[in-house]
C-alpha positions as CSV (number, residue, x, y, z in Angstrom):
1,M,275.8,-93.4,28.2
2,K,278.5,-93.9,30.9
3,N,281.6,-91.8,30.2
4,S,285.2,-93.1,30.3
5,N,288.3,-91.3,31.4
6,S,291.3,-93.8,30.7
7,F,294.6,-93.1,29.8
8,T,297.2,-94.6,27.3
9,K,300.4,-93.0,28.4
10,T,302.5,-95.3,30.0
11,T,305.6,-93.2,30.7
12,T,306.2,-92.0,34.5
13,P,305.8,-88.3,34.6
14,V,309.0,-86.4,35.6
15,I,307.6,-85.1,39.2
16,N,310.8,-84.1,40.7
17,A,311.5,-81.1,38.6
18,N,311.5,-78.2,40.8
19,R,309.6,-79.9,43.5
20,R,310.8,-77.7,46.1
21,S,309.8,-74.4,44.7
22,F,306.3,-76.0,43.5
23,L,305.8,-77.1,47.2
24,R,306.4,-73.5,48.4
25,M,303.9,-72.4,46.0
26,A,301.5,-75.0,46.6
27,G,301.7,-74.1,50.5
28,A,300.7,-70.8,49.6
29,A,297.8,-71.7,47.6
30,A,296.5,-73.9,50.3
31,V,296.2,-71.1,52.4
32,T,294.5,-68.6,50.1
33,G,292.9,-70.7,47.4
34,G,292.0,-73.2,49.8
35,I,289.9,-71.1,51.8
36,L,288.1,-69.5,48.9
37,T,287.1,-72.9,47.9
38,A,285.9,-74.0,51.1
39,C,283.5,-70.9,51.1
40,S,282.1,-71.4,47.4
41,T,278.5,-71.1,46.9
42,A,278.5,-74.8,45.5
43,D,279.3,-76.0,49.0
44,S,276.9,-74.3,51.0
45,Q,275.6,-75.5,54.6
46,L,272.4,-76.8,52.9
47,N,274.5,-78.9,50.3
48,P,277.4,-80.8,52.2
49,N,277.9,-83.1,49.3
50,G,280.8,-81.1,47.2
51,A,279.0,-82.3,43.8
52,R,279.7,-80.0,41.0
53,A,277.1,-79.4,38.5
54,G,277.2,-82.1,35.5
55,A,278.9,-84.7,37.6
56,S,277.4,-88.0,36.9
57,A,277.4,-91.1,38.9
58,G,277.5,-93.0,35.6
59,D,281.2,-91.7,34.7
60,V,283.8,-94.3,34.7
61,V,287.6,-93.4,35.7
62,T,289.8,-95.8,34.3
63,L,293.3,-95.8,36.1
64,P,296.5,-96.8,34.2
65,G,299.1,-99.1,35.0
66,G,302.7,-98.9,36.3
67,D,303.8,-96.0,38.5
68,L,301.2,-93.7,36.7
69,G,298.3,-95.8,37.8
70,I,300.0,-95.7,41.7
71,L,300.3,-92.0,41.5
72,N,296.5,-91.4,40.3
73,Y,295.5,-94.0,42.8
74,A,297.2,-91.6,45.2
75,F,295.7,-88.5,43.7
76,I,292.1,-90.0,44.1
77,L,292.9,-90.2,48.0
78,E,294.3,-86.7,48.1
79,Q,291.3,-85.1,46.4
80,L,288.9,-86.9,48.8
81,E,290.7,-85.9,52.0
82,A,291.3,-82.3,50.8
83,R,287.4,-81.8,49.9
84,F,286.5,-83.4,53.2
85,Y,288.5,-81.1,55.2
86,E,287.4,-78.1,53.2
87,L,283.7,-78.7,53.9
88,V,284.7,-79.4,57.6
89,L,285.8,-75.9,57.7
90,A,283.1,-74.5,55.5
91,N,280.5,-76.1,58.0
92,P,282.1,-76.4,61.6
93,Y,280.5,-78.7,64.0
94,Q,278.5,-77.2,67.2
95,Q,281.0,-75.9,69.7
96,I,284.1,-76.6,67.9
97,T,287.0,-75.2,69.7
98,N,289.4,-72.8,68.8
99,L,292.4,-75.4,68.9
100,E,290.3,-77.9,66.9
101,L,289.5,-75.4,64.1
102,Q,293.5,-74.5,64.0
103,L,294.1,-78.3,63.7
104,F,291.5,-78.8,61.2
105,Q,292.9,-75.9,59.0
106,D,296.4,-77.2,59.3
107,L,294.9,-80.8,58.2
108,R,293.2,-79.0,55.3
109,N,296.4,-77.1,54.2
110,H,298.4,-80.1,54.2
111,E,295.7,-82.0,51.9
112,V,295.1,-78.9,49.6
113,T,298.8,-79.0,48.9
114,H,299.1,-82.7,48.3
115,R,296.1,-82.2,45.8
116,A,297.6,-79.4,44.2
117,F,301.1,-81.2,43.7
118,Y,299.5,-84.2,42.1
119,R,297.1,-82.1,40.0
120,A,300.3,-80.1,38.8
121,A,302.7,-83.0,38.6
122,L,300.7,-85.6,36.8
123,G,299.3,-82.6,34.4
124,S,297.4,-84.4,31.4
125,A,298.4,-87.9,32.8
126,G,296.1,-87.1,35.8
127,I,292.7,-88.3,36.5
128,P,290.2,-85.4,36.3
129,D,289.0,-83.6,39.4
130,L,286.4,-86.2,41.0
131,T,283.0,-85.4,42.7
132,F,282.1,-86.6,46.0
133,D,279.1,-87.3,48.0
134,F,279.7,-86.8,51.9
135,S,275.9,-87.2,52.6
136,S,276.6,-90.1,55.2
137,I,278.5,-87.5,57.3
138,N,276.7,-85.0,59.8
139,F,279.1,-82.2,59.5
140,R,277.5,-80.5,62.5
141,Q,278.2,-83.7,64.8
142,R,281.7,-83.6,66.5
143,T,281.9,-87.6,66.6
144,D,280.8,-87.9,62.9
145,V,283.5,-85.6,61.8
146,L,286.4,-86.8,63.8
147,E,285.1,-90.7,63.2
148,A,285.5,-89.5,59.2
149,A,288.4,-87.8,59.6
150,R,290.2,-90.8,61.3
151,M,289.2,-92.9,58.8
152,F,290.2,-91.0,56.0
153,S,293.6,-90.3,57.5
154,E,293.9,-94.2,58.1
155,I,293.0,-95.2,54.5
156,G,295.1,-92.6,53.2
157,T,298.2,-93.8,55.3
158,A,297.4,-97.6,54.8
159,A,297.3,-96.6,50.8
160,Y,300.8,-95.3,50.7
161,N,302.1,-98.2,53.0
162,G,300.5,-100.7,50.9
163,G,301.1,-99.3,47.4
164,G,304.4,-97.8,47.7
165,K,306.2,-100.7,46.9
166,Y,304.7,-100.9,43.4
167,L,306.5,-97.6,42.5
168,T,309.5,-98.4,40.6
169,D,311.1,-95.0,40.3
170,P,312.9,-94.2,43.1
171,E,312.2,-90.4,42.8
172,N,308.3,-91.3,43.2
173,L,308.9,-93.8,46.1
174,A,310.9,-91.0,48.0
175,L,307.9,-88.5,47.3
176,A,305.4,-91.1,48.7
177,G,307.4,-91.8,51.6
178,K,307.4,-88.0,52.4
179,I,303.8,-87.6,52.0
180,V,302.8,-90.5,54.0
181,S,304.6,-89.4,56.9
182,V,302.4,-86.4,56.8
183,E,299.3,-88.8,56.6
184,A,300.7,-90.7,59.6
185,R,300.9,-87.7,61.9
186,H,297.2,-86.8,60.7
187,V,296.3,-90.2,62.1
188,S,298.0,-89.4,65.6
189,I,296.4,-86.2,66.2
190,I,293.0,-87.1,65.0
191,R,293.1,-90.0,67.3
192,E,294.3,-87.6,70.0
193,M,291.4,-85.6,69.2
194,E,288.8,-88.2,69.4
195,Y,290.2,-90.1,72.3
196,M,291.9,-87.4,74.5
197,N,294.7,-88.6,77.3
198,Q,294.6,-92.2,76.1
199,T,296.9,-94.3,74.3
200,A,294.8,-94.0,70.9
201,F,297.4,-91.7,68.9
202,A,300.4,-94.3,69.5
203,G,299.1,-97.4,71.5
204,D,300.1,-100.9,71.0
205,N,297.1,-101.3,68.8
206,I,298.4,-98.9,65.8
207,V,302.3,-99.0,66.5
208,V,303.3,-102.4,65.7
209,D,307.4,-103.3,65.5
210,Y,308.5,-99.9,65.5
211,G,305.9,-98.8,62.5
212,L,302.4,-98.2,61.7
213,F,300.6,-101.4,61.3
214,I,298.3,-99.8,58.7
215,K,299.1,-101.2,55.2
216,F,296.4,-102.0,52.8
217,E,296.3,-103.1,49.0
218,P,294.6,-100.9,46.5
219,S,291.9,-103.6,46.1
220,E,291.2,-102.9,50.0
221,V,291.1,-99.0,50.0
222,L,289.4,-98.3,46.8
223,P,286.0,-100.0,48.0
224,K,286.4,-97.9,51.1
225,A,286.8,-94.8,49.2
226,Q,284.2,-95.4,46.4
227,K,281.6,-95.0,48.8
228,Y,282.1,-91.2,48.7
229,V,283.3,-90.8,45.1
230,R,280.5,-90.2,42.6
231,E,282.3,-91.7,39.8
232,T,283.3,-95.3,39.3
233,I,286.9,-96.0,39.9
234,D,288.2,-98.7,37.6
235,A,291.4,-99.9,39.1
236,H,292.0,-103.2,37.0
237,N,295.5,-101.8,35.5
238,L,296.9,-101.2,38.7
239,P,299.9,-103.5,39.4
240,T,299.2,-106.4,41.9
241,T,303.0,-107.7,41.8
242,V,306.3,-105.7,42.6
243,A,308.3,-105.5,39.6
C-alpha cells in the first residue's frame, strides 16, 4: 500500500527570522555533521545509493501549493544535491586531485547548508527526508561524477530561475535569489573542471543577455530529478501561473 505525505497547511512559514544566525550555525553543521554523514556505514563504497532502511519506491510525497509548494520543491533539489556530494566525498573517484577534492568539499558544504536551512525553516510544513538511488552514476569515474555534478547544478539553477516567479512573499523571493547565485557559481566551477581552459564556464552557450540562460518550469525539472528519488513526487498542487 502506498504511503502519502501531503500537507494541508497553506500559510507561508516565516523563514526570515534569525536567518543570519541560522546560516552561521548551518555552515558550521555542514563542516562537522556533513562529513560524519558522508562516512556513515549506510553509504559504504559497496552501497552508493544512499537509501535508508525502510524506504519504499511506492511512497508518494505530495507537494502543497503556493509559496510552501515552491519552497518544498527547492528542498527536494537541495536534498538531492547535498546527498550526491556527500557520496562523492565518501567514495572519491580514482586519481582525484587535491584541488578537486577541496572544490567538492566546498560544494558539499554549500548544499548541506542549503538542505539544513530548508529543513529548519520549513519545520513541520516541510517534506520528509527523501531517499535516493544514484546507481546509474559510477562514483569511481571522474567523467561520470563531473557530468552528474554539472547536471544537478544546472537543474538546481534552472529550477530557481524558473520557479522563483511563483513566490509571492518578497522575503522568500530574496532568499531564493541568494541561493540561486550560489547554484550558478557551482555551474561555472563544475564546467571549468570538466572542460578546463575553454569557454564552458561562461561561454555564449550559457550566458545570454547578461544572465544565465538556464530556466526551467517545475514540470521540466521534476522528471529529471525523479530518476534519482525513490519516492514518487506529486507536484499537481504547485502554482503554474504568476499571482
